[in-house]
N, C-alpha and C positions, 0 to 999 in steps of 0.2 A: 678564905680561906686556902690549903694548902691544896698545890693539882697532884692531881695524881699520875705519876710518871706515869708515857702507852706503850706500851711494849712490844718487840720487836716482833711478832709474830702479828701484830697484826699491820705497820709499817710496811712488811713483804706482802700479808693476800692485799693491802690496796697498790702498791707497786704492785704482780702482780694481774689485777679486774681493770688496773691503768693499759696497763700494755695489752692487751686483752681487746678493750673497748680498740685502745686505737690503730693493732690487726683486721680490728672487721673496720673498721670506716674507709682503709687504707685498702685493703681488700672491695665492701663497695665500692668507692673509685674505679677503680681497675677493673671491674664490666665494660662490656660492650652494652655500644647502646644498641633499645633495638629502635630501627630506624620505622616510620607509618606502612604500611600496610605503599600499596602501588595504584597509582588511579586504575582504572579495569576499561578505558578506551587504549592508555599507551602503553597499560598488561598484557592486554588480548597485541595488539600491534604488535610487538617485542618476539611475540607467543608465536608467532607468524612469520616474522621476519629469521625465526628459529629454525622452524622449521622446515615452512618453503620456498626457503633467500629470499631476494630483494622484486624476485619478475613475478610475485604476490600479491592482489593487493585486497584491499576487506570490498565487501560490496551491500550487508547490509552487518546491523549490533544492535540486538535491542540488551538490556539488562536481564538478571532472571535471580532467580532467589537466592539465598543470602550475594558470595562472590560473587556469583559465576554471569560470563555474558557470554549469549549464543550469537550465534546469524549465517550468514552464509560469505566465501572465498575466493576468490575468483586464484587455480592454482597460481594462473600464467591472465595476460590481458588475455579480456578478450572467450577466454578458455569457461567452463565448465562453468559452473555456483558447484560447489562445494556448503556442507553442512559445522559447522561447528558449537563444539564447546566448549570455552576457554573460564577453569578455573586453577584462585594464585600458585600453584601449584605444577600443573595440565594442560594442555588441549587434545582433542580428542576431533575427526570428522568420519563424518561420514561413511566416506567410504578408509577408511584402518580397513587393516587385518580386525579390527574388536566391533563387532554394530550390536552386537548386543550390547557391550559394556556404554556402545555410546546407546543404543536406542533411553538404559535405565538411567544416566548420566541425563540425557537428554531434557526424561519424564520426570527425572528429583526435585533440577535446576531451572527449566524450564515448559512449564506442563502447558505455559498457555505459544503454542514454537511450533512456528509451522514443519510441515512436514517435508513437503515437496520444491524445491530450490521456484524464486520469482521466474518470471516469463522474461527474456526481454528482451 
């Protein structure tokens, strides 16, 4: 049996495909890894610390729908309680200048959440 020689365009095509595959594998290995979502309670503590400072204290928290957390926070130790709704990318407080947005978020993510702060 006689072997038929392979022409140069076939070799060029095979080399081009090999280079493309190698470049694609290299690009996929260079992508940043997606980190797992932050746990709800540490996220709330971080958001409260960033927004209100270290003097604020978490008084009560309950899980809401999806990844929301609802609860009460004191802006200072022993101060009046303020309601909050925390989502992974933001936190809103009941005394913010956006009362309608807070009420909508509370209804959407925490429909059973207390509407008035608990008495201390």
